[in-house]
N, C-alpha and C positions, 0 to 999 in steps of 0.2 A: 274766328273760331274760338270758343271758350274752352280752356282745358278743364276736363272733368276730373275731380279728385279720384285717386287711385283706390280701389277697393282693397282693404287690408286682407292679407292672407290669413288662414286659420292659425298658422304658426305665429304670426305677428299678434294676433288677438290673445293667444295664451301668454304671450310675453307681456302684454299690457294689463291683463285682468287676472284676478285670482280664480283659479279653477274651482268649480263646484265639487266639494269632496265626494258626493255621490255619483255624479254624472261626468265630471271633468277630469277624473283621475283614473288612470287604467288599474285594472286589478292585478296586472303583471303578466309578463310573458310565461312565467313559470306556473301559472295557477293550472290545477288546484294544489299542487305540491308546495308551492310558495306563493303567498298573496300579499297584496298591499293591504294594510289595515289603517283606518282612520280612528284615532282613539278620541272618545268623547269624555269619559270619566276615568278617574284613577282611584287607587285605594285610599288616597288621602282626602277625596272629595266629600264633603257632608252636604253638597247640594247635587242633585241628579241633572246633569246636562244631557241634551240629545240635539241631533242636527235638526234644524228648521229646513224642511224639504224645499221650500220655495226658494229662500235666499241662499242656502248653503252655510249660513252662519250657525254657531252653536247658540242655543237658548236654554234658559233655565226652565227645566221641565217642572221640578218642584223640590224643595228642601227634603232631604231625608228625614222623614218624620220620627223615626225611631232609631235604634242603635245600629241599624245595618249599614255596612259600607262595603263596597265592591271589593272582593278578594283579590281581583286582577285588574289590569288594564282592560277596558271595555270599550268596544266601539262597533264599527260596521265595516263590511267588505265592499268597496266601490263596485258599481256596475252589477250588482245583485239585486234581486227582488224576490220576496216571498209571495208568490201568487198561486195560480192554479196548480202548477207543477209541483211545487212544495207541499201544498195540501194534499195532492194525490199520493205522493211519496210517503207522507205521514200516515194516511189512510192505509196504503198497501202494508207498511211496516207494523202498524198497530191493529189492523183488522177492524178499524173503525171508519165506517163510511161518512162522507160529508164533511170532512175536515178541510178547511180553506187556509191559504196563507194569510198572514197578518197584515199584508200590505205595506211592509217596511223593507229596507235593506236587510240582508243577512247579518246577524249579529255575531260578534267575535270576542272571545275572552283570551288575552295574551299573558302568559307567564313570563316574567322577567325578573332577574336578580336585582338589577339597579332600579332605583327609585326614579319614576317619571313624574314630575310635581305638577303638571297641568296637561289638560287635554288639548285638542286642536293640533295634533301632530300626527304625522304619518311614520309608519314603520313597516318593515318587512317581517311577515310572520309565516310560521311553518305549521299547518294544521296537523294535529295529532289525534283528533276525535272530536266528540260533541255530545251535547245534551238534547234529547229530543224532548222539547217542552210544548205542551198544549196548554193555552191559555184562553179560556172562554170559547172553546170550540175551534181556536185558530192555531196553526203551526207556528211556533216561535222558537225555531232552533237556535242553539247557541254553539257555535263552533269553538273548540278549545284548541289553542295553538301556543307555540313557543316563540319568543322573539329570536329571529335569525341571528346566529352567532353568539347568543347569549352564553356567558362563562358558565352558568350553573344549569341552566334548563336546555340549552341549545342542542345537547346531544340526545334528549328524549325524541323518540320516534313514534311512540303510540301512547295512547291514554293510559294503558296498562302499566306504563313506567311512572305514572304519576302516583304519589302516595295516596291511598284511599281517603285518608282524613282530609286532604285537600280537595278531593273531588266532592266529598260530603259538604265541606264548606261551601263551595259553588252551588251545589243542589240546595243547600239551606237558604242561601242568599235569594236565589230566584224564586224560591217557593214562599218566602216569608217577607220580602222587602216592601211589599205593598199592604201587608197584613196588619190589621189593628190588633192590639193586645188582647181584646175580648173575643176576637175571632177563633173559632175552633177548627175551621176548615178554610181552604183555599180554592179559588176557581182554577188555579194553575196546577199543573202536574208534570212531572218528568217521568216519561214512561220507559226511556232507555238511556243508558250512557253508551255511546257507540264508538267504534274503533276508527282508525285513520282512514281506512278504505270507505267507510261509509260517510265520513266527513267530506271526501272527495265527491261522492255521488251528491250529496247535499249542495255542495258548492256549485257543481256543474248544473244541477236542476234550477238552482237560484239564478244562475247565468242565463239559462235558457228562458226563465220567467222574465229576466230583465229585457231580453231582446224582443220578447213578445209584447211587453209593456211599452217599450220605447223603440220601436223600429226605426223611427227618424234619426236616432242617435248612432246607429250601426255603422261601424267603419270610421268614425270621425277621430278615433284615437288609434 
């Protein structure tokens, strides 16, 4: 009788292969009050990187054409998805029917005192609010968070604690980073700057959208 090779356990596979940043890394047991963030770009990047959804690798989306650079660490929250639920929440909050999610993981901006010089890293983040952004009729929320235990920003608990000039810098970046110098208008708009409680609602809705989109992955982590 020929011995059959043993089937590796899920735990063994995680040890052998790198986890996919979107699907293979847990959002964290403390979510939505504390979440894992996968950082794609940093304030020093002059190239916009983003996650390749199929491979889980970072890819070059495009060089930053103009002078804009992200004011914060910027990335995504694993095991979230901006689908029908996120679109419906945006419609509910803005009174605009027909908004849909943008079909991407939920974005997160993380304030940190220390410089992180490259992306493709994980960190623990504490959400304190967010920006309700609509881009081409699609909900594209930006959760605003602080790095957990950060010596300068870690004590902030709500977006109202952040200086308004810094929030304005974030708003300006997202409204203009794709904009040609001759453009006088943008297809993107930020309708609200919302507080910590609303950021929790957005994260929970994005988790529900993820479960609906990828039911086969439920319970694997």
